N, C-alpha and C positions, 0 to 999 in steps of 0.2 A: 704231486698230484693231487689232482682234486679230489674230489668222489664226483664217482659216477653222476648222482643227483642235480650237483651244480651244473656240471659240461654238458647232461641236457637242456638245464636252458640257455645257456648259451648259443650251445645249434645251435635251437629256435627260438631269433630273435623274435615272435609273435607273442613269444609268452615274455615280455618286459613287462607288462604290469604284477606278475609276479614279483622282481625283484629285488622288493622289499624283502622278501621271505628270503632269498638268494643270499643278500646278504645278510640277518640271521644267519645262517644258517657259518657262512664265511666265517666270523666269529665265533660259531659254539659247536662246530665238526670237531670232533679230536683228532682226524687225519689230517687238520687244512693248519699249513704253518703261517705263520701272517709274515707275511710281506717290507720287508724294513728295506729304506738303504739307509746306503755306510755310512758310518758314521764320521768315518777318516775322508775329507776330498781331496787330503790332498793328500802324495805319496810320497815317502821320507824316502828312499830309494832316487840312489841315481844311477842305473841301469835302463834306457830307453825300453816298453813294452814291444813297439813299434817302430822300428826305423825305414819302415818301405822294404821294397823291393831289391833282392843282391844283384849286382853291374850285372851277372852272369844268371840273367833266370828273367830277367827283362827285357821286356814286346818292344819289336819294332818300334810302336810309337811310345814306351816308356823311356827306351834308349834316343829317341827322338824329343823331346820336350825338357830329358836329364841333361842334353848339349846344347842347351837354349837357353836353361837357367845358369847354366857354365859359366857359360859363354858373358851372360848378363850379370850371375854373379862370379871376377875369377878370386875379389879378395874372400869372400866368405856362401860359395858352393851352395849345395845341396843340404847344409844346416839347418834348425828353425826347421819349420812344418813341411816342409819341401819334399823331407821323406815318406814320410804317408803318405801324401798326394797324389806320390807318381804312381801308389797301388790302383788309382784311377786316374788313367791319362785323358776324363774327358773333367775331372772337374781342375784336375792339375794345372793345363795347358787355359784356360780362360782365368782362375786364381793365378795363377804370374802372369799373366794383362791384368788380370784389376788392381791386385799389388804394386804392379808399375805405375797404373794409373794415381790411387793410391798418394803410391809415397814422390812420386817427383814427376807428377802430372797437374796438379788444380793450382791455384792461384796462393796458396797456402804461402808462408816462407816457410823453410826448413824447417825453423827456430818453433817454430807453431805449432806445425806440424808431429814433432816431435812433442810439445806438452800433450798430446791430445794424444797421440801413442799412453805415453805415461799414463795419464789416468784410464785407459781400458787398458790397460797390463796390472795399472791395481787392484782396479771393478770385482778385473776379473780371476783373481790370486792367480792370475801367472808370473809367476817370481822369472821365468827362463823371458818372456817378453820384457818385462821392465828392465832387467840383468837387462839385457841388447841393448835396450834403448839408452837403459843409462848415460851409458858411454858417449851413442849420436847425439843425446843432449843435450850430454856440457859438450860437446865439438862443437852445437849452432849458437853456445852462447848461454843455456843456462847452468847457474855455480853449483856445486853439489849442492848445496842445503837451500839453494829453492829442489830440488831432483825430491832429495832427504822431508822436506817439508811433505809430501803428497803425504796421501789418506791411501794406509793398503789393508786389504783383503777384508776384515770384519770391520777395522775403521771406518772404511771409508762410506759415504755418506757425502753429501751435496751441500751441509751445515759442515764438517769435518772440512770438508776443496776454503767454502769459503771464509772458517775461521783459522786454517791453520796455512792454503797456499794460498791466498787474496794476497794476506798484508805484506812478504814477501816479494809481490808483483810489478811496485813502487806507485801502486801507479798508470799501472801503464793502460787504459781504456778497454785496448784494443785486446791483448792477454786476459785478463780481469771478463771480458766481457762471453770470451774463447772456450775460460775453463771451465766457471758457472754453466755456459750450457752445454758443456760437453758434459759435465759433473754430472747432471740434470740429464741429460738423455741417460745415461748410462745407468743412475741410482729409478728411474718414473718411465724406462724404454720413449718417453718421448718429453714435450717440453710446451712447459705455456707459450700465449698466446704474449706474454710479455718480456716470457725472456724471448722472443722466437723477434720481435719488434726490432730489441733493444737491438741483439745478436745481429739479425739482420745489419742495422742502420750505423750499430760499427764500422763493420766489415767493409763496409763503403756502398752501402742499400740494394747489392745482389744478394734475389734467392737462389741463384746460381753458388755462394756461398757455403751458405747451408748445406747442399745438396750434398757436396765435399768436406763440410768437417760430419757428412753421417756418417760418409761410405765411408772416411778413414775408420770408427770411429765400426760400423760397421764390418769390415776388413779386419779390421789390427781383434777388435774379437773375435772371428773368427778363426784369422791363427793362432790366438792362444786357446782357443777351446781348444785345434789340435794340438798344441802343447802342450795341456794339462791331462786332457786323457792321454793321449802317447808317450807322455813321460818324458819330454826330450826337453834332453837342458841345452842355459844360455855354452854357446864355446869357450870353449879352456883360456885365460886372461877376460875377460868380458864383466 
């Protein structure tokens, strides 16, 4: 609980000029406990924090979306982020549609998409996302050696992708450009002019392809955050 004199300043924004003394009080007042970020950003338990609403408690809207998800995903069902998303139907419905578009509705090949997804899972420290898509990447034509060469977690950087992954892409100009564009976006939250123009040229000269890449990164970052926060694990066998 913040001391009363500090709460006074928060409740009256026009006192903003007195903020320096407020911050000093926060540091020195004996009854103020400093706020700290959790030192452990990944969970070690395999039990989900939240796996979505039980079927018996679902609203009609939730049941409708659940049925749509199950019909479009007969093999994997509600695995991954879909359980938690169902808690908010207005989020779950468009999220499902965006996922379908990013997965099946772009001009990228299955192999190209899987490379982008693996890089996203690696950067966001989403072990579940990475392991789920490891199998999909192998099916699309990537080797285990290539998958294992992707730097993960704290080791991820544009330079690490360039030095570890790119040499295994065997001079495939499109894959190299795709990997480096994605890595730069993931590390810096944007890309430079040279990277933009080179990737656009190599991928066919269309800005729309870059829209697709950015959309896949954005969507699977959202997926990764959902898996990480709610501690959703990869299905058995992945």
